[in-house]
C-alpha positions in Angstrom: -1.5 7.9 -52.0 0.9 10.7 -51.2 -0.1 13.5 -48.8 1.2 16.6 -47.2 1.1 17.0 -43.5 0.0 20.0 -41.4 2.0 21.5 -38.6 0.7 20.5 -35.2 -1.0 23.5 -33.7 -2.4 23.5 -30.1 -2.2 19.7 -30.1 -4.1 19.3 -33.4 -3.1 18.4 -36.9 -6.5 19.6 -38.1 -6.9 16.8 -40.5 -8.7 13.5 -40.8 -7.6 10.4 -42.7 -10.6 8.8 -44.4 -10.4 5.4 -46.2 -13.1 3.6 -48.1 -12.0 0.0 -48.5 -14.8 -0.9 -50.9 -13.6 1.7 -53.5 -10.0 1.9 -52.2 -10.5 5.6 -52.0 -8.2 7.6 -49.6 -8.7 11.2 -48.7 -7.4 13.7 -46.1 -10.2 16.2 -45.3 -9.6 19.1 -43.0 -11.1 18.9 -39.5 -13.8 21.5 -39.4 -12.8 24.1 -36.7 -16.3 24.2 -35.3 -16.4 20.5 -34.9 -12.9 20.5 -33.4 -13.7 23.2 -30.9 -16.9 21.5 -29.8 -16.0 17.9 -29.9 -12.6 18.0 -28.2 -11.0 14.9 -29.6 -10.7 11.2 -28.9 -14.0 9.7 -27.8 -15.9 12.9 -28.4 -14.6 13.5 -32.0 -15.0 9.7 -32.7 -18.7 9.7 -31.6 -19.4 12.8 -33.8 -17.8 11.1 -36.8 -19.8 7.9 -36.1 -23.0 9.9 -35.8 -22.3 11.7 -39.1 -21.6 8.5 -41.0 -24.6 6.3 -39.9 -28.3 6.4 -39.8 -30.9 4.8 -37.6 -30.9 1.7 -39.7 -27.1 1.2 -39.9 -26.0 -2.1 -38.4 -22.6 -2.9 -37.0 -21.9 -5.4 -39.8 -22.8 -2.9 -42.5 -19.9 -1.6 -44.6 -21.1 1.9 -43.7 -20.3 1.4 -40.1 -17.0 3.2 -39.7 -14.0 2.0 -37.7 -12.6 5.1 -36.1 -9.3 5.5 -34.2 -9.0 9.0 -32.7 -6.5 10.8 -30.5 -6.9 13.9 -28.4 -5.1 17.3 -28.3 -3.1 16.4 -25.2 -2.1 12.9 -26.5 1.5 12.2 -27.6 3.2 14.9 -25.4 5.7 12.9 -23.4 6.4 15.8 -21.1 3.2 14.9 -19.2 2.6 11.4 -17.6 0.1 9.1 -19.3 -0.3 11.1 -22.5 -0.9 8.3 -24.9 -4.5 7.2 -24.6 -6.5 7.0 -27.9 -10.0 5.7 -28.7 -11.5 3.1 -30.9 -15.1 3.8 -31.9 -17.8 2.0 -34.1 -21.3 0.6 -33.8 -20.8 -2.4 -31.6 -21.6 -5.8 -33.0 -22.1 -7.0 -29.4 -24.6 -4.3 -28.3 -25.9 -2.6 -31.4 -25.2 0.9 -30.0 -22.1 2.9 -30.3 -19.1 1.0 -28.9 -16.1 2.8 -27.4 -12.9 1.5 -26.1 -9.7 3.3 -25.1 -6.2 2.0 -25.6 -2.6 2.9 -24.8 0.7 2.5 -26.6 2.2 4.5 -29.4 -0.4 4.2 -32.2 -2.5 7.3 -31.3 0.5 9.6 -30.9 2.2 8.3 -34.0 -1.0 8.8 -36.0 -0.8 12.4 -34.9 2.9 12.7 -35.7 2.1 11.3 -39.2 -0.4 14.1 -39.7 -3.9 13.0 -38.5 -6.2 13.6 -35.6 -8.3 10.6 -36.5 -8.6 7.7 -38.9 -12.0 6.7 -40.3 -12.3 3.5 -42.2 -15.5 2.6 -44.1 -16.4 -0.1 -46.6 -15.2 -3.7 -46.8 -12.0 -4.8 -48.5 -12.1 -7.5 -51.2 -8.9 -9.1 -49.8 -7.3 -9.4 -46.4 -5.7 -6.0 -46.0 -3.0 -4.1 -44.0 -3.3 -0.3 -44.0 0.1 1.4 -43.9 0.4 5.1 -42.9 4.0 6.2 -43.5 4.8 9.4 -41.7 8.3 9.5 -43.1 7.5 9.2 -46.9 4.0 10.7 -46.5 2.4 7.8 -48.2 -0.7 5.8 -47.4 -1.1 2.3 -48.9 -3.5 -0.6 -48.8 -1.5 -3.8 -48.9 -2.4 -7.5 -49.0 -2.0 -9.1 -45.6 -0.1 -12.3 -45.0 -2.1 -15.4 -44.5 -1.7 -15.5 -40.7 -4.5 -16.1 -38.2 -2.8 -15.3 -34.9 -1.9 -11.9 -33.6 1.7 -12.6 -32.5 2.6 -14.4 -35.8 1.3 -11.2 -37.5 3.3 -9.1 -35.1 6.5 -10.9 -36.1 5.7 -10.6 -39.8 5.0 -6.9 -39.6 8.2 -6.2 -37.6 10.2 -8.2 -40.1 8.6 -6.5 -43.1 9.4 -3.0 -42.0 12.7 -3.5 -40.4 13.9 -5.1 -43.6 12.7 -2.0 -45.4 15.0 0.1 -43.1 12.6 1.2 -40.3 13.7 1.2 -36.7 11.4 -0.9 -34.6 10.9 2.1 -32.3 9.3 3.9 -35.2 6.7 1.1 -35.9 3.3 1.1 -34.1 0.3 -0.9 -35.3 -3.2 -2.2 -34.4 -4.1 -5.8 -35.1 -6.6 -8.5 -34.4 -6.9 -12.2 -35.0 -9.1 -15.1 -35.8 -11.1 -14.9 -32.5 -12.5 -11.6 -33.7 -13.9 -13.4 -36.7 -15.7 -16.0 -34.6 -17.0 -13.7 -31.9 -18.8 -10.4 -31.6 -16.4 -9.3 -28.9 -13.1 -9.1 -30.8 -10.5 -6.8 -29.4 -7.8 -4.8 -31.1 -4.2 -5.0 -30.0 -2.0 -1.8 -29.9 1.6 -2.9 -30.6 4.6 -0.8 -29.7 8.3 -1.6 -29.3 9.9 -1.5 -25.9 13.6 -1.2 -26.4 14.4 -1.6 -22.6 12.7 -4.9 -21.6 15.1 -7.8 -21.1 14.4 -10.9 -23.2 16.1 -14.3 -23.5 17.9 -13.0 -26.6 18.9 -9.6 -25.1 16.8 -6.5 -24.9 13.8 -5.2 -26.8 10.3 -6.6 -27.4 7.0 -5.6 -28.9 4.4 -5.1 -26.3 0.6 -4.7 -26.5 -2.2 -2.7 -25.0 -5.8 -3.5 -26.0 -9.0 -1.8 -27.1 -10.9 -4.6 -25.7 -14.5 -3.7 -25.0 -17.6 -3.6 -27.2 -16.2 -5.7 -30.0 -14.4 -3.1 -32.1 -12.0 -5.8 -33.2 -14.9 -7.7 -34.8 -15.7 -4.6 -36.8 -12.1 -4.5 -37.9 -12.1 -8.1 -39.1 -15.5 -7.7 -40.7 -13.8 -5.1 -42.9 -11.1 -7.6 -43.7 -8.4 -5.5 -42.0 -5.7 -7.5 -40.2 -3.5 -4.6 -39.2 -3.2 -0.8 -39.4 0.5 0.3 -39.3 1.7 3.8 -38.7 5.4 4.7 -39.1 6.5 7.9 -37.4 9.0 9.5 -35.1 8.6 11.9 -32.2 8.5 15.5 -33.3 11.8 17.4 -32.6 12.6 20.9 -31.6 11.3 23.4 -29.0 7.5 23.1 -28.6 7.0 20.5 -31.4 3.3 20.1 -30.4 2.4 23.7 -31.1 1.4 24.4 -27.5 0.1 27.9 -26.8 2.3 28.1 -23.7 5.0 25.5 -23.8 6.6 26.4 -20.5 3.2 25.9 -18.7 3.0 22.5 -20.3 6.4 21.5 -19.1 5.7 22.8 -15.6 2.4 20.9 -15.4 4.2 17.7 -16.4 6.9 18.2 -13.8 4.3 18.7 -11.1 2.5 15.5 -11.8 5.8 13.6 -12.2 6.7 14.7 -8.7 3.4 13.6 -7.2 3.6 10.2 -8.9 7.3 9.7 -7.8 6.5 10.6 -4.2 3.1 9.1 -3.7 2.9 5.8 -5.7 5.7 4.0 -3.9 4.0 4.7 -0.6 0.4 3.9 -1.6 -0.8 1.6 -4.4 2.7 0.7 -5.8 1.4 0.7 -9.3 4.9 0.6 -10.6 5.4 -2.8 -8.9 1.9 -4.3 -8.9 0.2 -2.8 -11.8 -3.6 -2.5 -11.6 -3.8 -6.1 -10.2 -3.0 -4.5 -6.8 -6.6 -3.6 -6.7 -7.6 -7.2 -5.9 -6.5 -6.8 -2.3 -8.9 -3.8 -1.7 -11.9 -5.3 -3.4 -11.3 -8.6 -1.5 -11.7 -7.0 1.9 -14.4 -8.9 3.9 -16.0 -5.7 4.9 -16.4 -4.7 1.2 -17.3 -8.0 -0.5 -16.6 -6.5 -3.9 -14.3 -9.0 -5.6 -16.4 -11.2 -7.8 -16.1 -14.9 -6.9 -17.8 -17.7 -8.8 -19.8 -15.4 -11.2 -20.3 -12.7 -8.6 -21.9 -15.1 -6.1 -19.5 -14.1 -3.4 -17.4 -11.0 -2.8 -14.4 -12.2 -0.9 -12.1 -15.3 -0.6 -9.1 -16.2 1.5 -7.3 -17.5 -1.6 -7.2 -14.0 -3.2 -3.6 -13.3 -2.1 -2.5 -16.0 -4.6 -3.6 -13.8 -7.5 -3.1 -10.3 -6.0 -0.7 -7.6 -7.2 1.8 -8.4 -4.5 2.1 -12.0 -5.7 2.6 -11.0 -9.3 5.2 -8.4 -8.3 7.2 -10.8 -6.2 6.9 -13.9 -8.5 6.0 -13.2 -12.1 6.5 -9.6 -13.2 9.7 -8.6 -14.9 10.6 -5.3 -13.4 13.8 -4.6 -15.3 13.4 -2.0 -18.1 10.7 0.6 -18.4 7.0 -0.2 -17.9 5.3 2.9 -19.2 3.2 2.4 -22.3 4.5 5.7 -23.7 7.7 7.8 -23.0 7.4 10.2 -20.1 5.1 8.3 -17.9 6.7 7.4 -14.6 3.7 5.6 -13.2 5.2 2.5 -15.0 2.0 0.4 -14.5 2.3 -1.7 -17.7 3.5 -4.8 -16.0 4.2 -8.2 -17.6 6.2 -11.4 -17.4 7.2 -14.7 -19.0 5.0 -17.8 -18.7 5.2 -21.3 -20.2 2.0 -22.3 -22.0 0.2 -25.4 -21.0 -2.5 -25.6 -23.8 -3.2 -24.9 -27.4 -1.0 -25.1 -30.5 1.9 -23.4 -28.6 2.0 -25.7 -25.6 5.5 -25.7 -24.0 6.4 -22.3 -25.5 7.7 -19.6 -23.1 5.9 -16.4 -24.0 5.8 -12.8 -22.9 2.5 -11.7 -21.4 1.5 -8.1 -21.0 -0.6 -8.1 -17.9 -2.7 -9.1 -16.3 -4.6 -5.9 -15.5 -7.0 -6.0 -12.6 -10.0 -6.9 -14.8 -8.3 -9.9 -16.4 -6.9 -11.1 -13.1 -10.3 -11.0 -11.4 -12.1 -12.3 -14.4 -10.0 -15.4 -15.1 -9.1 -15.7 -11.4 -11.7 -15.2 -8.7 -14.7 -15.1 -10.9 -13.9 -18.5 -12.3 -12.8 -19.8 -8.9 -9.3 -20.2 -10.2 -6.5 -19.1 -7.9 -3.5 -19.7 -10.1 -1.7 -16.6 -11.3 0.1 -18.4 -14.2 -3.2 -19.7 -15.5 -4.5 -16.2 -15.6 -1.5 -15.0 -17.5 -1.8 -17.9 -20.0 -5.5 -17.1 -20.5 -4.6 -13.4 -21.0 -2.0 -14.3 -23.7 -4.4 -16.6 -25.6 -7.1 -13.9 -25.7 -4.6 -11.3 -26.9 -3.2 -13.8 -29.5 -6.7 -14.6 -30.8 -8.0 -11.0 -30.6 -10.8 -11.4 -28.1 -11.8 -9.3 -25.1 -10.6 -10.9 -21.8 -13.5 -9.3 -19.8 -16.3 -10.5 -22.0 -14.7 -13.9 -22.4 -14.3 -14.4 -18.7 -17.8 -13.2 -17.8 -19.4 -15.6 -20.3 -17.2 -18.5 -19.0 -18.3 -17.8 -15.4 -22.0 -17.8 -16.5 -21.4 -21.2 -18.2 -19.7 -22.5 -15.1 -22.7 -21.5 -13.0 -25.1 -23.1 -15.5 -23.1 -26.3 -15.1 -23.2 -25.9 -11.3 -27.0 -25.5 -11.4 -27.7 -28.3 -13.9 -28.7 -26.1 -16.8 -25.8 -27.6 -18.8 -24.4 -31.1 -18.8 -21.1 -32.5 -19.9 -22.7 -33.6 -23.1 -24.0 -30.0 -23.8 -20.4 -28.9 -23.3 -19.0 -31.4 -25.8 -17.2 -33.3 -23.1 -16.0 -30.4 -20.9 -16.7 -30.2 -17.2 -16.6 -26.5 -16.5 -16.4 -26.6 -12.8 -15.2 -23.7 -10.6 -11.4 -23.9 -10.6 -11.2 -26.2 -13.6 -8.2 -24.8 -15.4 -7.7 -27.3 -18.2 -11.3 -27.2 -19.4 -11.4 -23.5 -19.1 -8.4 -23.2 -21.4 -9.9 -25.7 -23.8 -13.0 -23.6 -24.0 -11.1 -20.4 -24.8 -9.5 -22.2 -27.8 -12.9 -23.6 -29.0 -14.4 -20.1 -28.6 -11.7 -18.4 -30.7 -12.0 -21.0 -33.4 -15.8 -21.3 -33.3 -15.4 -25.1 -33.1 -18.6 -26.3 -31.4 -22.2 -25.2 -31.2 -21.8 -24.0 -27.6 -18.7 -22.0 -28.5 -20.4 -20.4 -31.5 -23.4 -19.5 -29.3 -21.1 -18.0 -26.7 -19.3 -16.1 -29.4 -22.5 -14.2 -30.2 -22.5 -12.6 -26.7 -24.3 -13.1 -23.4 -27.8 -12.3 -24.5 -28.0 -14.6 -27.5 -26.1 -17.3 -25.5 -28.8 -17.2 -22.8 -31.6 -17.5 -25.4 -29.8 -20.5 -27.0 -29.2 -22.2 -23.7 -32.8 -21.6 -22.6 -34.3 -23.1 -25.8 -32.0 -26.1 -25.5 -33.0 -26.7 -21.9 -36.8 -26.3 -22.8 -36.5 -28.9 -25.5 -34.9 -31.4 -23.1 -37.1 -30.8 -20.0 -40.2 -28.8 -21.0 -39.2 -26.3 -18.3 -38.5 -22.6 -19.2 -35.2 -21.6 -17.4 -35.1 -18.1 -18.8 -36.2 -16.1 -15.8 -33.7 -17.9 -13.6 -30.9 -17.6 -16.1 -31.4 -13.8 -16.4 -30.8 -13.5 -12.7 -27.1 -14.3 -13.0 -26.4 -13.6 -16.7 -24.1 -10.6 -15.9 -24.8 -8.1 -18.7 -26.3 -4.6 -19.2 -27.2 -3.4 -22.7 -25.8 -6.7 -23.8 -22.3 -5.9 -22.7 -21.0 -8.4 -20.1 -19.9 -7.0 -16.7 -16.4 -5.9 -15.8 -15.4 -7.2 -12.4 -16.8 -5.3 -9.5 -19.4 -6.9 -7.2 -21.7 -4.1 -6.4 -23.9 -5.3 -3.6 -22.5 -2.8 -1.2 -22.1 0.1 -3.6 -25.4 1.7 -4.9 -23.4 4.3 -6.8 -21.6 1.6 -8.8 -24.9 -0.2 -9.5 -26.2 3.0 -11.0 -23.0 3.5 -12.9 -23.3 0.1 -14.6 -27.1 0.6 -15.1 -27.3 4.2 -16.3 -24.1 6.2 -16.4 -22.3 3.8 -18.7 -24.1 4.0 -22.1 -21.8 1.4 -23.7 -23.1 -1.2 -21.2 -21.8 -2.7 -18.0 -18.3 -1.2 -18.0 -16.5 0.8 -15.4 -14.8 3.4 -17.6 -17.5 6.1 -17.3 -18.1 6.1 -13.6 -15.8 3.9 -11.5 -17.3 4.9 -8.2 -17.1 1.7 -6.2 -13.9 2.4 -4.3 -14.8 5.9 -3.0 -18.4 4.8 -2.4 -17.2 2.0 -0.2 -15.0 4.6 1.6 -18.2 6.6 2.4 -17.7 9.5 -0.1 -21.4 9.8 -1.1 -23.6 9.6 1.9 -26.9 10.8 0.3 -28.8 10.0 -2.9 -28.1 13.6 -4.1 -24.3 13.0 -3.5 -24.4 9.7 -5.4 -26.4 11.2 -8.3 -24.0 14.2 -8.5 -21.1 11.8 -8.6 -22.7 10.1 -11.5 -22.4 13.5 -13.3 -19.0 14.7 -12.1 -16.9 11.5 -12.3 -17.9 10.7 -15.9 -17.1 14.2 -16.9 -13.5 13.7 -15.7 -13.0 10.1 -16.7 -14.5 10.4 -20.2 -13.0 13.9 -20.5 -9.6 12.3 -20.2 -10.6 10.0 -23.1 -11.3 13.1 -25.1 -8.1 14.8 -24.3 -5.9 11.8 -24.9 -4.6 11.2 -21.4 -4.7 8.3 -19.0 -6.9 8.2 -16.0 -4.6 6.3 -13.7 -2.2 9.1 -12.7 -5.3 11.0 -11.6 -7.5 8.3 -10.1 -4.9 6.0 -8.6 -2.3 8.5 -7.3 -4.0 10.6 -4.6 -2.3 14.1 -4.5 -1.8 14.9 -0.7 -2.7 18.5 -1.5 -6.3 17.4 -2.4 -7.0 16.8 1.3 -6.3 20.5 1.9 -8.5 21.9 -1.0 -11.9 23.3 0.0 -14.0 20.9 -2.1 -16.9 18.8 -1.0 -15.3 15.7 -2.7 -11.6 15.4 -2.0 -11.8 11.9 -3.7 -12.0 13.5 -7.1 -8.4 14.5 -6.4 -8.9 18.3 -7.1 -5.2 19.2 -6.6 -4.2 16.9 -9.5 -7.2 18.2 -11.5 -5.6 21.6 -11.3 -2.4 20.2 -12.9 -4.4 18.7 -15.7 -6.1 22.0 -16.2 -2.7 23.7 -16.4 -1.6 21.2 -19.0 -4.9 21.7 -21.0 -4.7 25.5 -20.9 -1.0 25.4 -21.8 -1.6 23.4 -24.9 -4.9 25.0 -26.1 -4.2 28.5 -25.1 -7.4 28.7 -22.9 -8.0 30.0 -19.4 -10.4 27.5 -17.9 -10.9 25.9 -14.5 -10.7 22.1 -14.4 -14.5 22.1 -13.7 -15.1 24.1 -16.9 -12.8 21.9 -18.9 -14.5 18.7 -17.9 -18.1 20.1 -18.1 -17.5 20.0 -21.9 -17.8 16.2 -21.7 -21.5 16.6 -21.2 -21.7 17.2 -24.9 -20.4 13.8 -26.0 -22.2 12.0 -23.0 -25.4 13.4 -24.4 -24.5 12.5 -28.0 -23.9 8.9 -27.0 -27.2 8.9 -25.2 -29.0 10.3 -28.2 -27.4 7.6 -30.4 -28.5 4.9 -28.0 -32.1 6.4 -28.0 -32.1 6.1 -31.8 -31.6 2.3 -31.3 -33.7 1.8 -28.2 -36.5 4.4 -28.7 -38.9 4.5 -25.8 -37.1 1.5 -24.2 -34.0 3.6 -23.4 -34.8 3.9 -19.7 -35.7 0.2 -19.5 -32.2 -0.7 -20.7 -30.8 1.2 -17.7 -30.9 -1.8 -15.4 -28.7 -4.6 -14.0 -29.3 -8.3 -13.3 -30.5 -9.2 -9.8 -27.1 -10.8 -9.1 -25.5 -7.4 -9.2 -28.0 -6.0 -6.7 -28.1 -8.7 -4.0 -28.4 -12.4 -3.1 -30.3 -14.4 -5.7 -30.9 -17.4 -3.6 -31.1 -18.2 0.2 -27.7 -19.8 0.4 -26.0 -16.7 -1.0 -28.0 -14.5 1.5 -26.8 -16.7 4.4 -23.1 -16.4 3.3 -23.3 -12.8 4.4 -26.1 -13.2 6.9 -24.9 -10.9 9.6 -24.5 -7.9 7.2 -27.7 -8.7 5.3 -29.8 -9.1 8.5 -28.6 -5.7 9.7 -29.8 -4.2 6.5 -33.2 -5.9 6.8 -33.5 -4.7 10.4 -33.0 -1.1 9.3 -35.4 -1.4 6.4 -38.2 -2.9 8.5 -37.3 -1.0 11.7 -37.2 -4.3 13.6 -34.8 -5.5 16.2 -32.1 -8.1 15.3 -34.1 -10.7 17.3 -37.2 -10.1 15.3 -35.3 -10.4 12.0 -33.8 -13.7 13.1 -37.3 -15.1 13.4 -38.0 -14.4 9.8 -37.3 -17.0 7.1 -34.3 -16.5 4.9 -36.5 -16.3 1.8 -38.6 -13.5 3.3 -35.5 -11.6 4.4 -33.8 -12.0 1.1 -36.8 -10.7 -0.8 -37.2 -7.7 1.6 -33.6 -6.7 1.0 -33.8 -7.2 -2.8 -37.0 -5.2 -3.1 -35.5 -2.4 -1.0 -32.3 -2.2 -3.0 -34.2 -2.2 -6.3 -36.3 0.8 -5.0 -33.1 2.6 -4.1 -31.6 2.0 -7.5 -34.7 3.2 -9.2 -34.8 6.3 -7.1 -31.1 7.1 -7.8 -31.5 6.6 -11.5 -34.5 8.9 -11.5 -32.5 11.6 -9.7 -29.6 11.1 -12.2 -32.0 11.6 -15.1 -33.3 14.9 -13.7 -29.8 16.2 -13.1 -28.8 15.3 -16.7 -31.8 17.1 -18.1 -33.4 13.9 -19.4 -37.0 12.9 -19.2 -38.3 10.1 -17.0 -37.5 7.6 -19.7 -33.9 8.6 -19.9 -34.2 10.6 -23.1 -32.4 13.9 -23.4 -34.9 16.7 -23.9 -34.7 19.1 -26.8 -34.1 22.0 -24.4 -31.2 20.2 -22.8 -29.6 19.5 -26.2 -30.1 23.1 -27.3 -28.7 24.4 -24.0 -25.6 22.3 -24.6 -25.3 23.5 -28.2 -25.4 19.9 -29.3 -28.7 20.3 -31.2 -27.0 22.1 -34.1 -24.6 19.1 -34.6 -27.4 16.5 -34.9 -28.6 15.3 -38.3 -32.2 15.9 -39.3 -33.3 12.3 -38.7 -32.0 12.4 -35.1 -33.6 15.8 -34.4 -37.0 14.6 -35.6 -36.8 11.4 -33.6 -35.8 13.1 -30.3 -38.5 15.7 -30.8 -41.0 12.9 -31.4 -40.0 10.9 -28.3 -39.9 13.9 -25.9 -43.1 15.6 -27.2 
């Protein structure tokens, strides 16, 4: 299909690309200005398109479930650091509710340069397909995909195909996934882009990847028989090529943030050297106990320096070249290096690994009891090559290791594997089996944590006559069926509530990553914590809507923020002012940063409404976390942190330390667990009230009307919400 492209105005092309694979129909409808101005872009626009395309009965595996890739109005503008975040949205095959995942790289900006604010793919192809969006010839084609199962084989084939056709590698960006997404419900999508600066054994230049990893969007992509989506484009040229209302204001905002990053990062987190893996050192501090060790059983370990950012920076990361995932970002946190593989079909190959990020390093490292940085990089590479989410994979593996530790699984159950803490060889073997769906256990694990727990419990009941389900649920780390990302939350009530209630996609940190500032004492009261569960998601998810990265804001503290009269300096208000200047410069508005980010309440409530359509009156019951995320689940774990825990119990019971020492460990443990559960329940209730939701966590009709969201909901949804809140 040939198409004409619109000029970019105020960051928008004002056009959607819609593809129905079942009928091979391609259209380019205009973006309704009312929708555009209400649902800003990115995550917000994607959720609206998802809501408009599905009903209460739509399942993730249905052809009607759309795969949506959406950018935001500020995305793709290299004059501002970190302006290349885009969103992947669909009903999640892992959780059943809307799944959302952000990703970096060139794809989102190039999609805009080619003429579209979002791509929406429905239906299911009859053949393995590659979608090609050519922004140079203004043609969109559906092509037969090569018979390749692995991501990096496909990467080479796509690069070869289009370079032979005359395209510069720098003009090629694409999304892909692999066979692991076919055999699991937590497939990820890789976002490929060409880095011309990175040294390689053959010279310079290599394709690099970022991932849309969470919620199984890659499995939706493979269900539709899509192997890759390619966009060919170049950066717009000329003065103000993005149609900004006030171009000079945009440039000034970018210069300000560049300066903050340049001056602050080398003196603080050193993201340009360590990447996000540098966070391991903070989480591992003994006073915080927040780095998950052995499936969140412990929160600190003296071996953590072997997998921390400093170790990677000094031993494994290749620092030559540029490490931004898009031009113009001087944070340069996209680290990577070369590693020789020790397992799988590519054993002995020396491969480039993008990562690990903190989540992958903690997941395949401390949470599996493995303290080998090269193992972590290899596991990272295999997951990317297979197209499976590293976070979900590692959390499920840690659960299986604990089941083996506690006797719920035997070597025979694991088809000859002994998944002990620290067992590198068997851990790698399991990743390969999981991606290929080779064994009954691997296939059960590929369905996600909840179904794996049920499968394992039934198997154990048949062998022993004992029901292990209550105990298994204590340490099966998931919420809303999404396995945990890697923060041990015993000492952060705010982060417990974030996982439980503020993150509607499940147990993920994207919406409200509050643990660090909570540990630093930022939220002393329940009201403070509840308010943070409102304000931080506004900013974090608001960035997803605008198309910008969170890291230049959240991980680079602007010294001027300490001087701003604001009750929460940790939200970095001085940098928020810079983001507001950027936003106003592009869109031609005159809003404070608070007003800009308050708009995020619209899509936060839309996602909640869509969850309610699935959960009904159980919406509030789904806002909970396993006991392991709240406190010690057995006496030994309590005693591992006895001094701190005893102090907590003494405060709860108003007893002296001597009196507490006379109590049994079991009694003290239960006292502490009950108290923490009451606190979490209280905080969630306050959060609901602040959101304008009822006691079951359902947005009221008045709240939705006050936000202006009611008018955008379909009739089925309005009727259901009115019924549930009557």
